[in-house]
C-alpha positions as CSV (number, residue, x, y, z in Angstrom):
1,X,-17.5,-20.0,26.0
2,X,-15.9,-22.1,28.7
3,X,-14.2,-24.2,26.1
4,X,-12.8,-21.2,24.3
5,X,-11.4,-19.9,27.6
6,X,-9.8,-23.2,28.4
7,X,-8.2,-23.2,24.9
8,X,-6.8,-19.7,25.5
9,X,-5.3,-20.8,28.8
10,X,-3.8,-23.9,27.3
11,X,-2.2,-21.8,24.5
12,X,-0.8,-19.4,27.0
13,X,0.8,-22.2,29.0
14,X,2.3,-23.7,25.8
15,X,3.7,-20.4,24.7
16,X,5.2,-19.7,28.2
17,X,6.7,-23.2,28.3
18,X,8.4,-22.7,24.9
19,X,9.6,-19.1,24.8
20,X,11.9,-19.8,21.7
21,X,9.0,-21.1,19.7
22,X,6.8,-18.2,20.9
23,X,9.3,-15.6,19.8
24,X,9.8,-17.3,16.4
25,X,6.0,-17.4,15.8
26,X,5.6,-13.7,16.8
27,X,8.4,-12.7,14.5
28,X,6.9,-14.6,11.6
29,X,3.5,-13.0,12.3
30,X,5.1,-9.6,12.4
31,X,6.9,-10.1,9.2
32,X,3.9,-11.5,7.5
33,X,1.7,-8.6,8.6
34,X,4.3,-6.0,7.6
35,X,4.9,-7.6,4.2
36,X,1.1,-7.7,3.5
37,X,0.8,-4.0,4.6
38,X,3.7,-3.0,2.3
39,X,2.2,-4.9,-0.6
40,X,-1.1,-3.3,-0.1
41,X,0.5,0.2,0.1
42,X,2.2,-0.4,-3.3
43,X,-1.0,-1.8,-4.9
44,X,-2.9,1.2,-3.5
45,X,-0.4,3.7,-4.8
46,X,0.2,2.0,-8.2
47,X,-3.2,0.6,-9.1
48,X,-6.0,1.6,-6.8
49,X,-5.6,5.3,-6.0
50,X,-7.7,7.4,-8.3
51,X,-5.9,9.6,-10.8
52,X,-6.0,13.1,-9.4
53,X,-7.1,15.0,-12.5
54,X,-10.5,16.3,-13.9
55,X,-12.3,13.8,-16.2
56,X,-9.7,11.0,-15.7
57,X,-11.8,8.6,-17.8
58,X,-11.2,10.9,-20.8
59,X,-7.5,11.3,-20.4
60,X,-5.5,8.9,-22.5
61,X,-1.8,8.1,-23.2
62,X,-0.8,7.7,-26.9
63,X,0.9,4.4,-27.4
64,X,3.0,2.9,-30.2
65,X,2.4,-0.8,-30.6
66,X,4.6,-3.5,-32.0
67,X,4.8,-7.3,-31.9
68,X,7.2,-7.0,-28.9
69,X,4.8,-4.8,-26.9
70,X,3.7,-1.2,-26.6
71,X,5.3,1.9,-25.3
72,X,4.3,5.5,-24.6
73,X,7.4,7.3,-25.8
74,X,6.8,9.6,-28.7
75,X,8.7,11.7,-31.3
76,X,8.0,15.3,-32.5
77,X,6.6,13.8,-35.7
78,X,4.2,11.6,-33.8
79,X,3.2,14.4,-31.4
80,X,2.3,16.7,-34.4
81,X,0.3,13.8,-35.9
82,X,-1.6,13.1,-32.7
83,X,-2.5,16.7,-32.0
84,X,-3.8,17.1,-35.6
85,X,-6.5,14.4,-34.8
86,X,-8.9,17.1,-33.6
87,X,-12.0,15.0,-34.5
88,X,-11.2,12.6,-31.7
89,X,-8.9,14.4,-29.2
90,X,-8.3,17.8,-27.6
91,X,-5.6,19.3,-25.3
92,X,-3.0,16.9,-26.7
93,X,0.2,17.6,-24.7
94,X,3.8,16.5,-24.6
95,X,5.9,16.3,-21.5
96,X,9.1,14.9,-19.9
97,X,11.1,15.4,-16.8
98,X,14.6,16.9,-16.3
99,X,16.6,18.7,-13.7
100,X,18.1,22.2,-13.7
101,X,20.5,24.1,-11.5
102,X,18.8,27.2,-10.0
103,X,21.3,30.0,-9.2
104,X,21.1,33.7,-8.2
105,X,19.6,35.3,-5.2
106,X,19.9,32.5,-2.6
107,X,21.7,29.2,-2.2
108,X,22.1,27.3,-5.6
109,X,20.1,24.1,-5.8
110,X,19.2,21.5,-8.3
111,X,15.5,21.1,-8.9
112,X,13.2,18.8,-10.9
113,X,11.8,20.5,-14.0
114,X,8.8,19.6,-16.2
115,X,9.3,20.4,-19.9
116,X,5.8,20.5,-21.2
117,X,3.7,21.8,-24.1
118,X,1.2,24.6,-23.5
119,X,-1.9,22.3,-23.4
120,X,-0.4,20.3,-20.5
121,X,-1.9,22.6,-17.9
122,X,-5.4,22.5,-19.4
123,X,-5.2,18.7,-19.9
124,X,-4.4,18.0,-16.3
125,X,-6.5,20.7,-14.8
126,X,-3.6,22.7,-13.2
127,X,-5.0,25.4,-10.9
128,X,-3.3,28.9,-11.3
129,X,-2.4,30.6,-8.0
130,X,-0.8,33.7,-9.7
131,X,-0.1,34.9,-13.2
132,X,-0.7,32.4,-16.0
133,X,0.7,29.4,-17.9
134,X,2.4,29.4,-21.3
135,X,0.9,31.0,-24.3
136,X,0.8,29.2,-27.7
137,X,3.4,31.6,-29.0
138,X,5.8,30.9,-26.1
139,X,5.5,27.2,-26.9
140,X,6.9,27.7,-30.4
141,X,10.6,27.4,-31.2
142,X,12.4,30.5,-30.1
143,X,9.3,31.5,-28.2
144,X,11.4,32.9,-25.3
145,X,12.5,31.7,-21.9
146,X,9.5,31.6,-19.5
147,X,8.8,29.5,-16.4
148,X,5.9,28.5,-14.2
149,X,6.7,27.8,-10.5
150,X,5.2,25.2,-8.3
151,X,3.6,26.4,-5.1
152,X,6.3,24.6,-3.1
153,X,9.2,26.4,-4.8
154,X,7.4,29.7,-4.5
155,X,7.1,29.2,-0.8
156,X,10.5,27.6,-0.2
157,X,12.8,29.8,-2.3
158,X,10.8,33.0,-2.6
159,X,8.8,33.2,0.7
160,X,5.5,33.5,-1.3
161,X,6.6,36.9,-2.6
162,X,3.4,38.4,-4.1
163,X,5.4,40.2,-6.8
164,X,7.1,37.0,-8.1
165,X,5.4,37.1,-11.5
166,X,7.6,39.0,-13.9
167,X,10.8,38.3,-12.0
168,X,13.7,36.2,-13.5
169,X,14.9,32.8,-12.3
170,X,18.3,31.5,-13.6
171,X,18.2,27.9,-14.8
172,X,21.5,26.4,-15.9
173,X,22.9,29.9,-16.4
174,X,20.0,31.1,-18.5
175,X,17.4,33.7,-17.3
176,X,13.8,32.7,-17.5
177,X,10.9,35.0,-16.8
178,X,8.4,33.7,-14.2
179,X,4.9,34.0,-15.7
180,X,2.9,32.1,-13.1
181,X,2.6,30.0,-10.0
182,X,0.5,26.8,-9.8
183,X,-1.8,26.1,-7.0
184,X,-0.7,23.9,-4.1
185,X,-3.3,21.2,-4.8
186,X,-1.9,20.3,-8.2
187,X,-0.8,16.7,-7.9
188,X,1.7,15.8,-10.6
189,X,3.9,13.3,-8.8
190,X,4.6,10.3,-10.8
191,X,1.4,10.3,-12.8
192,X,2.6,12.9,-15.3
193,X,6.2,13.7,-14.5
194,X,7.8,10.3,-15.0
195,X,10.1,11.1,-12.1
196,X,10.4,10.2,-8.4
197,X,9.7,13.8,-7.4
198,X,7.2,16.3,-8.7
199,X,8.6,19.3,-10.7
200,X,9.4,22.4,-8.9
201,X,8.9,24.4,-12.1
202,X,7.8,24.0,-15.7
203,X,9.3,25.3,-18.9
204,X,7.7,25.2,-22.4
205,X,8.7,22.3,-24.7
206,X,8.7,24.5,-27.9
207,X,8.3,21.6,-30.4
208,X,8.2,22.7,-34.0
209,X,4.8,22.0,-35.5
210,X,6.3,21.1,-38.8
211,X,9.0,18.8,-37.4
212,X,9.4,15.3,-38.9
213,X,11.9,14.1,-36.4
214,X,11.4,10.4,-35.4
215,X,13.4,10.2,-32.2
216,X,11.1,9.0,-29.3
217,X,12.1,10.8,-26.1
218,X,8.9,12.1,-24.4
219,X,5.3,11.2,-23.5
220,X,2.1,12.4,-25.1
221,X,-1.4,12.4,-23.7
222,X,-4.7,14.0,-24.6
223,X,-8.4,14.0,-23.8
224,X,-11.2,12.3,-25.7
225,X,-13.5,14.9,-27.1
226,X,-17.0,15.0,-25.7
227,X,-19.1,12.1,-27.2
228,X,-16.0,10.2,-28.4
229,X,-15.8,6.7,-26.9
230,X,-12.6,4.9,-26.1
231,X,-13.4,2.3,-28.8
232,X,-13.9,5.0,-31.4
233,X,-10.6,6.6,-30.4
234,X,-8.8,3.3,-30.7
235,X,-10.3,2.7,-34.2
236,X,-9.2,6.2,-35.2
237,X,-5.7,5.5,-34.1
238,X,-5.6,2.2,-36.0
239,X,-6.5,4.1,-39.2
240,X,-4.1,6.9,-38.2
241,X,-1.2,4.4,-38.1
242,X,-1.7,3.6,-41.7
243,X,-1.8,7.3,-42.6
244,X,1.4,7.9,-40.5
245,X,3.1,5.0,-42.2
246,X,2.3,6.4,-45.7
247,X,3.7,9.8,-44.6
248,X,6.9,8.3,-43.0
249,X,7.5,5.0,-44.8
250,X,11.1,4.7,-43.5
251,X,10.3,5.7,-39.9
252,X,7.3,3.5,-39.1
253,X,7.6,-0.3,-39.7
254,X,4.7,-2.2,-41.2
255,X,4.1,-4.1,-38.0
256,X,3.9,-1.0,-35.8
257,X,0.7,0.7,-34.9
258,X,-1.0,3.3,-32.7
259,X,-3.2,2.9,-29.7
260,X,-4.5,4.9,-26.7
261,X,-4.9,3.8,-23.1
262,X,-6.8,5.6,-20.4
263,X,-4.2,7.1,-18.0
264,X,-5.9,5.6,-15.0
265,X,-5.4,2.1,-16.5
266,X,-1.6,2.5,-16.8
267,X,0.1,1.6,-13.5
268,X,2.1,4.4,-12.0
269,X,5.2,2.3,-12.1
270,X,4.9,2.1,-15.9
271,X,4.2,5.8,-16.1
272,X,7.4,6.5,-14.2
273,X,9.5,4.0,-16.1
274,X,11.0,6.3,-18.6
275,X,14.3,8.0,-18.0
276,X,15.2,11.3,-19.6
277,X,18.4,13.3,-20.5
278,X,19.7,15.4,-17.7
279,X,19.3,18.6,-19.6
280,X,16.9,20.0,-22.2
281,X,17.2,22.2,-25.2
282,X,14.9,23.9,-27.7
283,X,13.2,21.2,-29.6
284,X,13.0,20.5,-33.3
């Protein structure tokens, strides 16, 4: 113990005798600690933090593979194909992020919007504070203009008005009927919105169930059915790729394939990597 105290005293005398060196050493230590803290924060957010959804081990992203890598962007034709695989998957949903200008009533503002298919809310366990989410009919082409608000927008713009359901909200000059409000604990930032900020409201995607369009511009995810393992789902997707190629021989190259990845295994930075058009329209 006496030796340790002598070492401390000697170190203090050296530092006091060389203040320039001392300041440099302290600065290096500070930068090192700060850098390591920042790195851990990123790793914690991107890789370690649990996915905040029910049954996260069963939620998967649908992927298209190729010799150059894999990607999660999907087309209407692929989405229709994926959600027809009811022997392996359920609650297959399409989603992408946009922005819209909200006008009428109070100060105009631009808000992030999630354009999603009806099963999105079930897939990700979205709690309902008021009203409901989209019906299957509303998610069809020409199914009407309806919207679901986030708890944040309901509080900020409407003061938690209890009569909000049934009122109209004007998005890019078009009236949308508010059919529901999601609970405050729905965590959709990054993980499912592919945007820096979580949506303030959601509108139906309205993808035509007979569409054969091949343009990839949104993300699809689904849930493994009870009793279906990830390996079994991957095998089903490999066989499905051959089936899809036979159906669309000019739109799916021989070297392309299908796969699924658990959403918790896909880093948030990858899930947020897609960029979307600034506006939406009724889909194919």
